[in-house]
BADOBA-782203 format. One record per residue (C-alpha): residue number from 1; y, x, z. Coordinates in pm, whole numbers, plus 50000, padded with zeros to 5 digits. Example, Ala and Ser with C-alpha at 12.3 -4.5 7.8 and 13.67 -1.06 7.14 Angstrom:
// residues 2
- resi, y, x, z
- 1, 49550, 51230, 50780
- 2, 49894, 51367, 50714
***
This chain:
// residues 75
- resi, y, x, z
- 1, 67172, 52588, 59625
- 2, 67094, 52656, 59990
- 3, 67286, 52470, 60255
- 4, 67420, 52621, 60579
- 5, 67588, 52465, 60881
- 6, 67878, 52660, 61029
- 7, 68020, 52602, 61377
- 8, 68381, 52577, 61266
- 9, 68683, 52632, 61492
- 10, 68957, 52594, 61235
- 11, 69080, 52945, 61277
- 12, 69122, 53223, 61026
- 13, 68783, 53379, 61097
- 14, 68575, 53068, 61037
- 15, 68789, 52964, 60741
- 16, 68722, 53303, 60581
- 17, 68353, 53264, 60667
- 18, 68340, 52931, 60477
- 19, 68485, 53091, 60165
- 20, 68261, 53398, 60192
- 21, 67944, 53192, 60243
- 22, 68038, 52977, 59944
- 23, 68079, 53293, 59730
- 24, 67729, 53397, 59843
- 25, 67591, 53078, 59691
- 26, 67567, 52849, 59992
- 27, 67679, 52494, 60029
- 28, 67874, 52506, 60358
- 29, 67879, 52213, 60601
- 30, 68115, 52258, 60896
- 31, 68051, 52125, 61246
- 32, 68336, 52094, 61494
- 33, 68269, 52012, 61862
- 34, 68542, 51825, 62048
- 35, 68510, 51956, 62403
- 36, 68855, 51844, 62512
- 37, 69006, 52177, 62419
- 38, 69377, 52227, 62359
- 39, 69419, 52256, 61981
- 40, 69773, 52384, 61996
- 41, 70105, 52231, 61913
- 42, 70097, 51991, 61619
- 43, 69723, 52043, 61565
- 44, 69454, 51774, 61555
- 45, 69098, 51739, 61434
- 46, 69210, 51584, 61105
- 47, 69408, 51900, 61029
- 48, 69104, 52110, 61113
- 49, 68890, 51897, 60884
- 50, 69142, 51935, 60601
- 51, 69148, 52313, 60651
- 52, 68767, 52333, 60632
- 53, 68758, 52129, 60314
- 54, 69037, 52340, 60161
- 55, 68838, 52654, 60241
- 56, 68545, 52513, 60045
- 57, 68327, 52318, 60287
- 58, 68140, 52030, 60126
- 59, 68141, 51819, 60445
- 60, 68285, 51834, 60794
- 61, 68132, 51670, 61097
- 62, 68341, 51631, 61412
- 63, 68157, 51517, 61724
- 64, 68306, 51422, 62059
- 65, 68097, 51614, 62313
- 66, 68333, 51597, 62608
- 67, 68102, 51391, 62832
- 68, 67799, 51606, 62756
- 69, 68000, 51926, 62816
- 70, 68120, 51807, 63155
- 71, 67780, 51677, 63265
- 72, 67578, 51978, 63145
- 73, 67815, 52270, 63206
- 74, 68101, 52178, 63437
- 75, 67932, 51981, 63715
***
């Protein structure tokens, strides 16, 4: 089985992409970048991780990239 890494936002589009890629025979690993974004009311990264796993991802990696984002793109 081939493995693919998907930049996962937790929304409907990437959740559908996880399921579709899995149906195509891929093991799907999701990557979520914490850039300090507003996730919405009642939302957190644990909920996003749970949604990715429920959609069929084998693993979910969440990385805090706030400092890098500010240093490389904001300043």
